[in-house]
C-alpha positions in Angstrom: -146.3 67.1 26.8 -146.1 66.2 23.1 -143.3 64.8 20.9 -141.3 68.1 21.2 -140.9 67.7 25.0 -139.6 64.2 25.2 -137.4 64.6 22.1 -135.9 67.6 23.8 -134.9 65.5 26.8 -133.1 63.2 24.4 -131.0 65.7 22.5 -131.2 68.9 24.5 -133.1 70.7 21.7 -136.8 71.4 22.3 -137.2 72.5 18.7 -135.7 69.4 17.1 -138.9 67.8 15.9 -138.7 65.8 12.6 -136.3 68.2 10.9 -134.4 65.6 9.0 -135.5 67.1 5.6 -135.6 70.7 6.8 -139.4 70.5 7.1 -139.9 69.9 3.3 -142.2 66.9 3.7 -144.4 68.5 6.3 -144.8 71.7 4.3 -145.3 70.3 0.8 -147.3 67.1 1.2 -150.9 67.3 2.1 -151.7 63.7 2.6 -148.8 62.2 4.6 -146.3 59.7 3.3 -148.6 57.3 1.2 -148.4 57.6 -2.5 -151.7 58.9 -4.0 -151.8 56.2 -6.7 -151.7 53.4 -4.0 -155.4 54.0 -3.7 -156.3 56.2 -6.7 -154.8 54.0 -9.3 -153.2 55.5 -12.5 -155.1 56.3 -15.7 -158.3 56.6 -13.7 -157.6 58.2 -10.3 -161.3 57.9 -9.4 -162.4 58.8 -5.9 -165.0 56.1 -6.1 -162.2 53.5 -6.6 -160.2 54.7 -3.6 -163.4 54.7 -1.5 -163.9 51.0 -2.1 -162.6 48.7 0.6 -161.0 46.5 -2.0 -158.6 49.3 -2.8 -157.0 48.6 0.6 -156.6 44.9 0.1 -153.4 45.1 -2.0 -151.4 46.4 1.0 -153.4 45.6 4.1 -153.3 41.8 4.0 -151.0 39.0 4.8 -148.4 38.1 7.4 -148.1 41.1 9.8 -151.3 43.1 9.1 -154.1 41.0 7.6 -156.7 43.8 8.0 -158.4 42.8 4.8 -158.9 39.3 5.9 -160.2 40.6 9.3 -162.6 43.1 7.7 -164.1 40.6 5.3 -164.6 38.0 8.0 -166.3 40.6 10.3 -170.0 41.4 10.2 -169.1 44.8 8.7 -167.3 43.1 5.8 -169.9 40.4 5.4 -172.7 43.0 5.1 -170.7 45.0 2.6 -169.9 41.9 0.5 -173.6 41.0 0.4 -175.1 44.4 -0.2 -172.2 45.9 -2.3 -170.9 49.4 -2.6 -174.3 51.0 -2.2 -174.8 49.5 1.2 -175.9 52.1 3.8 -175.4 49.7 6.7 -171.9 48.5 6.4 -168.9 50.8 7.1 -165.8 50.3 4.9 -162.2 50.7 5.8 -162.4 54.3 4.7 -165.4 55.0 6.9 -163.5 54.3 10.1 -159.9 55.0 9.1 -160.4 58.0 6.8 -163.3 59.6 8.7 -164.4 62.8 7.0 -161.9 62.4 4.3 -158.9 62.4 6.7 -155.9 60.9 4.8 -153.7 60.4 7.9 -155.1 56.9 8.4 -153.9 56.8 12.0 -155.2 54.9 15.1 -154.6 55.3 18.8 -152.5 52.1 19.1 -150.7 52.5 15.8 -149.4 49.7 13.6 -147.6 47.8 16.4 -150.0 48.3 19.3 -147.4 50.2 21.4 -147.5 53.3 23.5 -145.0 55.2 25.6 -145.2 54.8 29.4 -145.9 58.1 31.1 -143.9 59.7 33.9 -146.7 58.6 36.3 -146.7 55.0 35.0 -142.9 54.7 35.6 -142.9 56.2 39.0 -145.7 53.8 40.1 -143.4 50.9 39.1 -140.9 51.8 41.9 -143.4 50.4 44.4 -143.2 46.9 42.7 -139.5 47.1 41.6 -137.7 49.1 44.3 -134.3 47.8 43.2 -134.8 49.8 39.9 -135.6 53.0 41.7 -132.7 55.0 40.4 -133.1 53.8 36.8 -136.9 54.3 36.9 -136.6 57.8 38.4 -134.2 58.8 35.6 -136.5 57.3 32.9 -139.5 59.1 34.3 -137.7 62.4 33.9 -137.4 61.7 30.1 -141.1 60.8 29.6 -144.3 62.8 29.1 -146.8 63.3 31.8 -150.5 62.5 31.2 -153.1 59.8 31.2 -154.4 57.4 28.5 -158.1 57.8 28.4 -160.0 54.7 29.3 -156.9 52.5 29.8 -156.0 50.4 32.9 -152.4 51.4 33.7 -151.5 49.0 36.4 -147.8 48.7 37.1 -147.6 45.1 35.7 -148.7 46.2 32.3 -146.3 49.1 32.3 -143.5 46.7 33.1 -144.6 44.2 30.4 -144.5 47.1 27.9 -141.1 48.2 29.1 -139.7 44.7 28.3 -141.2 44.8 24.8 -139.5 48.2 24.3 -136.3 46.8 25.6 -136.5 43.9 23.1 -137.0 46.5 20.3 -133.9 48.4 21.5 -135.9 51.5 22.4 -135.0 51.1 26.1 -131.6 49.8 27.2 -130.9 47.2 29.9 -131.3 49.9 32.5 -134.6 51.1 31.1 -133.1 54.3 29.7 -134.1 55.6 26.2 -131.7 54.8 23.4 -131.0 56.5 20.1 -133.8 54.3 18.7 -136.2 56.1 21.0 -135.8 59.1 18.8 -135.6 57.2 15.5 -138.5 54.8 16.1 -140.7 56.5 18.7 -140.4 60.2 17.9 -139.7 60.2 14.2 -141.3 57.0 12.9 -144.0 57.2 15.6 -144.2 53.5 16.2 -145.5 54.2 19.7 -147.9 56.9 20.9 -147.7 59.3 23.8 -150.9 60.2 25.8 -151.6 63.3 23.8 -151.5 61.5 20.4 -153.2 58.4 21.7 -156.2 60.2 23.2 -156.6 62.4 20.1 -156.8 59.4 17.8 -159.0 57.4 20.2 -161.5 60.2 20.3 -161.6 60.4 16.5 -162.2 56.7 16.2 -164.9 56.8 18.9 -166.6 59.6 16.9 -166.6 57.5 13.8 -168.0 54.4 15.5 -170.7 56.5 17.3 -172.3 57.4 14.0 -173.7 53.8 14.0 -173.2 52.5 17.5 -174.1 53.8 20.9 -171.5 55.4 23.2 -171.7 52.5 25.6 -171.3 49.9 22.9 -168.2 51.6 21.5 -166.7 52.0 24.9 -167.2 48.4 25.7 -165.7 47.3 22.4 -162.6 49.5 22.8 -162.1 48.3 26.4 -162.3 44.7 25.5 -159.9 45.2 22.6 -157.5 47.1 24.8 -157.7 44.2 27.2 -156.5 41.8 24.4 -153.3 43.9 24.1 -152.8 43.9 27.8 -153.2 40.2 28.0 -151.0 39.6 25.0 -148.3 41.9 26.4 -148.2 40.0 29.7 -147.8 36.6 28.0 -145.3 37.9 25.5 -143.2 39.6 28.3 -142.6 36.2 29.8 -140.9 35.0 26.6 -138.8 38.2 26.3 -137.7 37.9 29.9 -136.7 34.3 29.3 -134.5 35.1 26.3 -133.1 38.2 28.1 -132.0 35.9 31.0 -130.3 33.5 28.5 -128.1 36.4 27.3 -127.5 37.7 30.8 -126.3 34.3 32.0 -124.0 33.8 29.0 -126.0 30.9 27.6 -126.6 33.0 24.4 -123.8 35.1 23.1 -124.5 38.5 21.6 -123.7 38.4 17.8 -120.9 40.6 16.5 -122.3 44.0 15.5 -125.4 43.8 17.7 -125.9 46.5 20.2 -128.9 45.0 21.8 -129.9 41.3 22.5 -132.4 40.0 22.0 -133.2 42.5 19.2 -136.5 42.4 17.5 -135.3 44.6 14.7 -132.7 42.0 13.7 -135.3 39.4 12.7 -133.7 38.7 9.4 -130.5 37.9 11.1 -131.7 36.1 14.3 -129.2 33.4 15.1 -131.3 31.1 17.2 -134.7 29.5 16.7 -135.8 30.8 20.1 -135.3 34.4 18.9 -136.9 33.8 15.5 -140.0 32.6 17.4 -139.7 35.8 19.5 -140.0 38.1 16.5 -142.8 35.9 15.0 -144.8 36.6 18.1 -144.3 40.3 17.7 -145.0 40.6 14.0 -147.5 37.9 13.5 -149.4 36.4 16.5 -149.6 39.5 18.6 -150.5 41.7 15.6 -153.3 39.4 14.6 -154.6 39.1 18.2 -155.1 42.8 18.8 -155.9 43.8 15.2 -158.5 41.1 15.0 -160.1 42.3 18.2 -160.4 45.9 17.0 -161.8 44.8 13.6 -164.5 42.7 15.4 -163.2 39.5 13.8 -163.3 37.4 16.9 -162.4 34.0 15.4 -159.4 35.6 13.6 -158.3 37.3 16.8 -158.4 34.0 18.7 -157.2 31.2 16.3 -154.8 33.3 14.2 -153.6 35.5 17.1 -154.2 34.6 20.7 -153.9 30.8 20.4 -150.6 30.7 18.5 -149.2 33.5 20.6 -149.6 31.3 23.7 -148.3 28.3 21.9 -145.2 30.1 20.8 -144.5 31.5 24.3 -144.7 28.1 25.8 -142.3 26.7 23.2 -139.9 29.5 24.0 -140.1 28.8 27.7 -139.5 25.1 27.1 -136.6 25.8 24.7 -135.0 28.1 27.3 -135.1 25.3 29.9 -133.4 23.0 27.4 -130.7 25.5 26.6 -130.0 26.0 30.3 -129.8 22.2 30.9 -127.5 21.8 27.9 -125.3 24.7 29.1 -125.1 23.2 32.6 -124.2 19.8 31.2 -121.5 21.3 28.9 -119.9 23.1 31.9 -119.6 19.8 33.8 -117.6 18.1 31.0 
């Protein structure tokens, strides 16, 4: 089932797929949403300029997506920087992400490293969370069937991802899809379903196989997928701790907020514990999994995995302090 199926579950219309502009964008624009002159700069518009990895560095760098830094610190980037644009050994950003001239620049995991749980994933959760049987059964009915090629879909990882989707307001407190499911998942495509994921993974594998063996590529993808799995598990502990603070009345939902904690309210987060929560999502977790896929291992660890664990421990410690202070205040 593709986007059409699970959007139809949300609004009762199986044909309501990305029709916000009457289909104008899909029919008129050949190269997606990016502006052409972001890569083919004005007054020149050279293909050779857009094919240079440095053309990507203006956007793909910094806080939440430092791919330029990851590429230049990987062996791919180091070889390219030594041998230059005529190197036949070093792939560029375009080699992998615009394979064959494809301008979609999509990956299986997408920008945020999220994917939609399948119907089978959610039903398997009932065995480990029987108290949520009714909610999970209802959620499963709204999700696509299928399998993510090469991924270990144990129930714990499915649950960890569900907590992240809750914190993003995509699933509500009862694990049911919200209006953001349509806005963020279906329209903005911040999370992949199995059909899209497997298609993009196959395309990337094909690009990598031009230089590397099938076994080498499979091992690299598996180890990088595992970084996301481990990061999700650690991150889910922090989300659960903050959710519990709201549930127990220790934190109060700000006026105008529909969800709490809410990762999309990062500019307006009222507490330091929630500011740290969104920093994990946008900075540490991003750098951990993106660094892994870009084969920049030191970047993955010291700029991603290590600070992610530190931040989660700080959140858990702060949650304990807030509970102690709340308990003390109630006694007075």
